[in-house]
PyMOL commands that place a pseudoatom at each C-alpha (Angstrom):
pseudoatom trace, name=CA, resn=MET, resi=1, chain=A, elem=C, hetatm=0, pos=[17.051, 78.865, -47.610]
pseudoatom trace, name=CA, resn=ARG, resi=2, chain=A, elem=C, hetatm=0, pos=[20.769, 79.261, -47.165]
pseudoatom trace, name=CA, resn=HIS, resi=3, chain=A, elem=C, hetatm=0, pos=[21.131, 79.114, -43.397]
pseudoatom trace, name=CA, resn=LYS, resi=4, chain=A, elem=C, hetatm=0, pos=[24.574, 78.229, -42.011]
pseudoatom trace, name=CA, resn=HIS, resi=5, chain=A, elem=C, hetatm=0, pos=[26.209, 77.716, -45.431]
pseudoatom trace, name=CA, resn=SER, resi=6, chain=A, elem=C, hetatm=0, pos=[29.613, 79.299, -45.143]
pseudoatom trace, name=CA, resn=ASN, resi=7, chain=A, elem=C, hetatm=0, pos=[31.303, 78.683, -48.503]
pseudoatom trace, name=CA, resn=ARG, resi=8, chain=A, elem=C, hetatm=0, pos=[30.762, 80.539, -51.763]
pseudoatom trace, name=CA, resn=ILE, resi=9, chain=A, elem=C, hetatm=0, pos=[29.526, 78.388, -54.619]
pseudoatom trace, name=CA, resn=LEU, resi=10, chain=A, elem=C, hetatm=0, pos=[31.275, 80.417, -57.368]
pseudoatom trace, name=CA, resn=GLY, resi=11, chain=A, elem=C, hetatm=0, pos=[29.016, 78.956, -60.065]
pseudoatom trace, name=CA, resn=ARG, resi=12, chain=A, elem=C, hetatm=0, pos=[30.683, 75.537, -59.881]
pseudoatom trace, name=CA, resn=ASN, resi=13, chain=A, elem=C, hetatm=0, pos=[29.994, 72.104, -58.478]
pseudoatom trace, name=CA, resn=SER, resi=14, chain=A, elem=C, hetatm=0, pos=[31.978, 70.917, -55.462]
pseudoatom trace, name=CA, resn=HIS, resi=15, chain=A, elem=C, hetatm=0, pos=[34.682, 69.069, -57.402]
pseudoatom trace, name=CA, resn=ASN, resi=16, chain=A, elem=C, hetatm=0, pos=[35.380, 72.032, -59.679]
pseudoatom trace, name=CA, resn=ARG, resi=17, chain=A, elem=C, hetatm=0, pos=[35.437, 74.394, -56.678]
pseudoatom trace, name=CA, resn=LYS, resi=18, chain=A, elem=C, hetatm=0, pos=[38.027, 72.213, -54.964]
pseudoatom trace, name=CA, resn=GLN, resi=19, chain=A, elem=C, hetatm=0, pos=[40.174, 72.137, -58.108]
pseudoatom trace, name=CA, resn=LEU, resi=20, chain=A, elem=C, hetatm=0, pos=[39.820, 75.901, -58.528]
pseudoatom trace, name=CA, resn=MET, resi=21, chain=A, elem=C, hetatm=0, pos=[41.021, 76.527, -54.966]
pseudoatom trace, name=CA, resn=GLN, resi=22, chain=A, elem=C, hetatm=0, pos=[43.955, 74.136, -55.448]
pseudoatom trace, name=CA, resn=ASN, resi=23, chain=A, elem=C, hetatm=0, pos=[44.949, 75.895, -58.674]
pseudoatom trace, name=CA, resn=LEU, resi=24, chain=A, elem=C, hetatm=0, pos=[44.685, 79.352, -57.114]
pseudoatom trace, name=CA, resn=THR, resi=25, chain=A, elem=C, hetatm=0, pos=[46.660, 78.185, -54.076]
pseudoatom trace, name=CA, resn=SER, resi=26, chain=A, elem=C, hetatm=0, pos=[49.377, 76.733, -56.282]
pseudoatom trace, name=CA, resn=SER, resi=27, chain=A, elem=C, hetatm=0, pos=[49.604, 79.931, -58.338]
pseudoatom trace, name=CA, resn=LEU, resi=28, chain=A, elem=C, hetatm=0, pos=[49.748, 82.060, -55.200]
pseudoatom trace, name=CA, resn=LEU, resi=29, chain=A, elem=C, hetatm=0, pos=[52.525, 79.971, -53.660]
pseudoatom trace, name=CA, resn=ARG, resi=30, chain=A, elem=C, hetatm=0, pos=[54.556, 79.922, -56.876]
pseudoatom trace, name=CA, resn=HIS, resi=31, chain=A, elem=C, hetatm=0, pos=[54.240, 83.602, -57.828]
pseudoatom trace, name=CA, resn=GLY, resi=32, chain=A, elem=C, hetatm=0, pos=[53.639, 85.302, -54.482]
pseudoatom trace, name=CA, resn=ALA, resi=33, chain=A, elem=C, hetatm=0, pos=[50.704, 87.332, -55.836]
pseudoatom trace, name=CA, resn=ILE, resi=34, chain=A, elem=C, hetatm=0, pos=[47.753, 86.780, -58.170]
pseudoatom trace, name=CA, resn=VAL, resi=35, chain=A, elem=C, hetatm=0, pos=[44.851, 88.828, -59.535]
pseudoatom trace, name=CA, resn=THR, resi=36, chain=A, elem=C, hetatm=0, pos=[41.388, 87.295, -59.385]
pseudoatom trace, name=CA, resn=THR, resi=37, chain=A, elem=C, hetatm=0, pos=[37.775, 88.233, -58.719]
pseudoatom trace, name=CA, resn=GLU, resi=38, chain=A, elem=C, hetatm=0, pos=[36.690, 89.454, -55.304]
pseudoatom trace, name=CA, resn=ALA, resi=39, chain=A, elem=C, hetatm=0, pos=[34.616, 86.371, -54.438]
pseudoatom trace, name=CA, resn=LYS, resi=40, chain=A, elem=C, hetatm=0, pos=[37.422, 83.972, -55.393]
pseudoatom trace, name=CA, resn=ALA, resi=41, chain=A, elem=C, hetatm=0, pos=[39.971, 86.029, -53.450]
pseudoatom trace, name=CA, resn=LYS, resi=42, chain=A, elem=C, hetatm=0, pos=[37.906, 86.013, -50.272]
pseudoatom trace, name=CA, resn=GLU, resi=43, chain=A, elem=C, hetatm=0, pos=[37.307, 82.285, -50.581]
pseudoatom trace, name=CA, resn=LEU, resi=44, chain=A, elem=C, hetatm=0, pos=[41.002, 81.684, -51.292]
pseudoatom trace, name=CA, resn=ARG, resi=45, chain=A, elem=C, hetatm=0, pos=[41.927, 83.436, -48.051]
pseudoatom trace, name=CA, resn=LYS, resi=46, chain=A, elem=C, hetatm=0, pos=[39.791, 80.924, -46.113]
pseudoatom trace, name=CA, resn=HIS, resi=47, chain=A, elem=C, hetatm=0, pos=[41.627, 78.121, -47.908]
pseudoatom trace, name=CA, resn=VAL, resi=48, chain=A, elem=C, hetatm=0, pos=[45.289, 79.279, -47.733]
pseudoatom trace, name=CA, resn=GLU, resi=49, chain=A, elem=C, hetatm=0, pos=[45.601, 80.791, -44.254]
pseudoatom trace, name=CA, resn=PRO, resi=50, chain=A, elem=C, hetatm=0, pos=[44.813, 77.519, -42.404]
pseudoatom trace, name=CA, resn=LEU, resi=51, chain=A, elem=C, hetatm=0, pos=[47.423, 75.774, -44.590]
pseudoatom trace, name=CA, resn=ILE, resi=52, chain=A, elem=C, hetatm=0, pos=[50.098, 78.268, -43.536]
pseudoatom trace, name=CA, resn=THR, resi=53, chain=A, elem=C, hetatm=0, pos=[49.058, 77.929, -39.901]
pseudoatom trace, name=CA, resn=ARG, resi=54, chain=A, elem=C, hetatm=0, pos=[49.297, 74.132, -40.191]
pseudoatom trace, name=CA, resn=ALA, resi=55, chain=A, elem=C, hetatm=0, pos=[52.725, 74.412, -41.855]
pseudoatom trace, name=CA, resn=LYS, resi=56, chain=A, elem=C, hetatm=0, pos=[53.963, 76.459, -38.882]
pseudoatom trace, name=CA, resn=LEU, resi=57, chain=A, elem=C, hetatm=0, pos=[53.468, 73.412, -36.633]
pseudoatom trace, name=CA, resn=GLU, resi=58, chain=A, elem=C, hetatm=0, pos=[55.973, 70.606, -36.357]
pseudoatom trace, name=CA, resn=MET, resi=59, chain=A, elem=C, hetatm=0, pos=[56.156, 68.803, -39.711]
pseudoatom trace, name=CA, resn=THR, resi=60, chain=A, elem=C, hetatm=0, pos=[55.011, 65.372, -38.609]
pseudoatom trace, name=CA, resn=LEU, resi=61, chain=A, elem=C, hetatm=0, pos=[53.994, 62.713, -41.088]
pseudoatom trace, name=CA, resn=ALA, resi=62, chain=A, elem=C, hetatm=0, pos=[50.322, 63.466, -40.482]
pseudoatom trace, name=CA, resn=ASN, resi=63, chain=A, elem=C, hetatm=0, pos=[50.812, 67.204, -41.107]
pseudoatom trace, name=CA, resn=ARG, resi=64, chain=A, elem=C, hetatm=0, pos=[52.847, 66.539, -44.246]
pseudoatom trace, name=CA, resn=ARG, resi=65, chain=A, elem=C, hetatm=0, pos=[50.189, 64.195, -45.633]
pseudoatom trace, name=CA, resn=LEU, resi=66, chain=A, elem=C, hetatm=0, pos=[47.366, 66.598, -44.808]
pseudoatom trace, name=CA, resn=LEU, resi=67, chain=A, elem=C, hetatm=0, pos=[49.156, 69.502, -46.527]
pseudoatom trace, name=CA, resn=THR, resi=68, chain=A, elem=C, hetatm=0, pos=[50.043, 67.482, -49.626]
pseudoatom trace, name=CA, resn=SER, resi=69, chain=A, elem=C, hetatm=0, pos=[46.432, 66.341, -49.918]
pseudoatom trace, name=CA, resn=ARG, resi=70, chain=A, elem=C, hetatm=0, pos=[45.281, 69.975, -50.017]
pseudoatom trace, name=CA, resn=LEU, resi=71, chain=A, elem=C, hetatm=0, pos=[47.991, 71.137, -52.451]
pseudoatom trace, name=CA, resn=LEU, resi=72, chain=A, elem=C, hetatm=0, pos=[48.095, 70.469, -56.173]
pseudoatom trace, name=CA, resn=HIS, resi=73, chain=A, elem=C, hetatm=0, pos=[51.864, 69.941, -56.533]
pseudoatom trace, name=CA, resn=LYS, resi=74, chain=A, elem=C, hetatm=0, pos=[54.264, 68.380, -54.040]
pseudoatom trace, name=CA, resn=GLU, resi=75, chain=A, elem=C, hetatm=0, pos=[56.809, 71.127, -54.773]
pseudoatom trace, name=CA, resn=ASP, resi=76, chain=A, elem=C, hetatm=0, pos=[54.413, 73.649, -53.221]
pseudoatom trace, name=CA, resn=LEU, resi=77, chain=A, elem=C, hetatm=0, pos=[54.963, 72.031, -49.821]
pseudoatom trace, name=CA, resn=ASP, resi=78, chain=A, elem=C, hetatm=0, pos=[58.538, 73.349, -49.673]
pseudoatom trace, name=CA, resn=THR, resi=79, chain=A, elem=C, hetatm=0, pos=[57.350, 76.842, -50.598]
pseudoatom trace, name=CA, resn=LEU, resi=80, chain=A, elem=C, hetatm=0, pos=[54.645, 76.624, -47.957]
pseudoatom trace, name=CA, resn=ALA, resi=81, chain=A, elem=C, hetatm=0, pos=[57.221, 75.626, -45.343]
pseudoatom trace, name=CA, resn=GLU, resi=82, chain=A, elem=C, hetatm=0, pos=[59.394, 78.645, -46.273]
pseudoatom trace, name=CA, resn=ILE, resi=83, chain=A, elem=C, hetatm=0, pos=[56.404, 80.984, -45.992]
pseudoatom trace, name=CA, resn=ALA, resi=84, chain=A, elem=C, hetatm=0, pos=[55.471, 79.478, -42.630]
pseudoatom trace, name=CA, resn=LYS, resi=85, chain=A, elem=C, hetatm=0, pos=[59.026, 79.951, -41.390]
pseudoatom trace, name=CA, resn=ALA, resi=86, chain=A, elem=C, hetatm=0, pos=[59.017, 83.603, -42.514]
pseudoatom trace, name=CA, resn=ASN, resi=87, chain=A, elem=C, hetatm=0, pos=[55.685, 84.146, -40.725]
pseudoatom trace, name=CA, resn=SER, resi=88, chain=A, elem=C, hetatm=0, pos=[56.560, 82.274, -37.549]
pseudoatom trace, name=CA, resn=LYS, resi=89, chain=A, elem=C, hetatm=0, pos=[56.005, 85.345, -35.322]
pseudoatom trace, name=CA, resn=ARG, resi=90, chain=A, elem=C, hetatm=0, pos=[52.750, 86.381, -37.021]
pseudoatom trace, name=CA, resn=ALA, resi=91, chain=A, elem=C, hetatm=0, pos=[49.526, 85.190, -35.375]
pseudoatom trace, name=CA, resn=GLY, resi=92, chain=A, elem=C, hetatm=0, pos=[47.503, 85.231, -38.596]
pseudoatom trace, name=CA, resn=GLY, resi=93, chain=A, elem=C, hetatm=0, pos=[46.642, 87.398, -41.583]
pseudoatom trace, name=CA, resn=TYR, resi=94, chain=A, elem=C, hetatm=0, pos=[49.204, 86.004, -43.995]
pseudoatom trace, name=CA, resn=LEU, resi=95, chain=A, elem=C, hetatm=0, pos=[47.519, 87.393, -47.117]
pseudoatom trace, name=CA, resn=ARG, resi=96, chain=A, elem=C, hetatm=0, pos=[46.908, 90.953, -48.282]
pseudoatom trace, name=CA, resn=LEU, resi=97, chain=A, elem=C, hetatm=0, pos=[43.830, 91.599, -50.414]
pseudoatom trace, name=CA, resn=THR, resi=98, chain=A, elem=C, hetatm=0, pos=[43.884, 94.805, -52.449]
pseudoatom trace, name=CA, resn=HIS, resi=99, chain=A, elem=C, hetatm=0, pos=[40.962, 96.114, -54.493]
pseudoatom trace, name=CA, resn=LEU, resi=100, chain=A, elem=C, hetatm=0, pos=[41.605, 96.790, -58.188]
pseudoatom trace, name=CA, resn=PRO, resi=101, chain=A, elem=C, hetatm=0, pos=[39.376, 98.454, -60.811]
pseudoatom trace, name=CA, resn=VAL, resi=102, chain=A, elem=C, hetatm=0, pos=[36.544, 96.375, -62.241]
pseudoatom trace, name=CA, resn=THR, resi=103, chain=A, elem=C, hetatm=0, pos=[36.993, 94.608, -65.571]
pseudoatom trace, name=CA, resn=ARG, resi=104, chain=A, elem=C, hetatm=0, pos=[35.587, 96.324, -68.647]
pseudoatom trace, name=CA, resn=ALA, resi=105, chain=A, elem=C, hetatm=0, pos=[34.035, 93.158, -70.035]
pseudoatom trace, name=CA, resn=ASP, resi=106, chain=A, elem=C, hetatm=0, pos=[31.669, 92.208, -67.219]
pseudoatom trace, name=CA, resn=SER, resi=107, chain=A, elem=C, hetatm=0, pos=[32.295, 94.801, -64.470]
pseudoatom trace, name=CA, resn=ALA, resi=108, chain=A, elem=C, hetatm=0, pos=[33.525, 92.079, -62.114]
pseudoatom trace, name=CA, resn=PRO, resi=109, chain=A, elem=C, hetatm=0, pos=[35.298, 93.483, -59.044]
pseudoatom trace, name=CA, resn=GLN, resi=110, chain=A, elem=C, hetatm=0, pos=[38.955, 92.432, -59.103]
pseudoatom trace, name=CA, resn=MET, resi=111, chain=A, elem=C, hetatm=0, pos=[41.383, 91.911, -56.214]
pseudoatom trace, name=CA, resn=ARG, resi=112, chain=A, elem=C, hetatm=0, pos=[45.100, 91.342, -55.907]
pseudoatom trace, name=CA, resn=VAL, resi=113, chain=A, elem=C, hetatm=0, pos=[46.005, 88.581, -53.443]
pseudoatom trace, name=CA, resn=GLU, resi=114, chain=A, elem=C, hetatm=0, pos=[49.587, 88.586, -52.189]
pseudoatom trace, name=CA, resn=LEU, resi=115, chain=A, elem=C, hetatm=0, pos=[51.566, 86.960, -49.428]
pseudoatom trace, name=CA, resn=ILE, resi=116, chain=A, elem=C, hetatm=0, pos=[52.678, 89.344, -46.672]
pseudoatom trace, name=CA, resn=ASP, resi=117, chain=A, elem=C, hetatm=0, pos=[56.192, 88.046, -45.912]
pseudoatom trace, name=CA, resn=LYS, resi=118, chain=A, elem=C, hetatm=0, pos=[57.384, 86.230, -49.029]
pseudoatom trace, name=CA, resn=ASN, resi=119, chain=A, elem=C, hetatm=0, pos=[61.145, 85.697, -48.964]
for i in range(1, 119): cmd.bond("trace and resi %d" % i, "trace and resi %d" % (i + 1))
show_as sticks, trace
zoom trace
């Protein structure tokens, strides 16, 4: 039974899931928007929004280390700080998920994930 399991497995083991989320996060921060499957997009939202909320706090050494441990590249930390500064008045909901048509190959539902206030 699957009681109280909150994360999606996405057909991967835990290490590959972590790497997938880090790669998607890095792509989202670098490009501002990405297209991925619906399940990955919904799981990415649960991964990125707490990072932006944490980046809105004072950038202490502990916060900086925690954010760099969750990001793939150290350069993404500066981008995350800019996004947090642009969203300083927003209480949450930093990402917009938009449904796209399904793929022809496997009929997988697609979504576009984009940052709300990307400067």
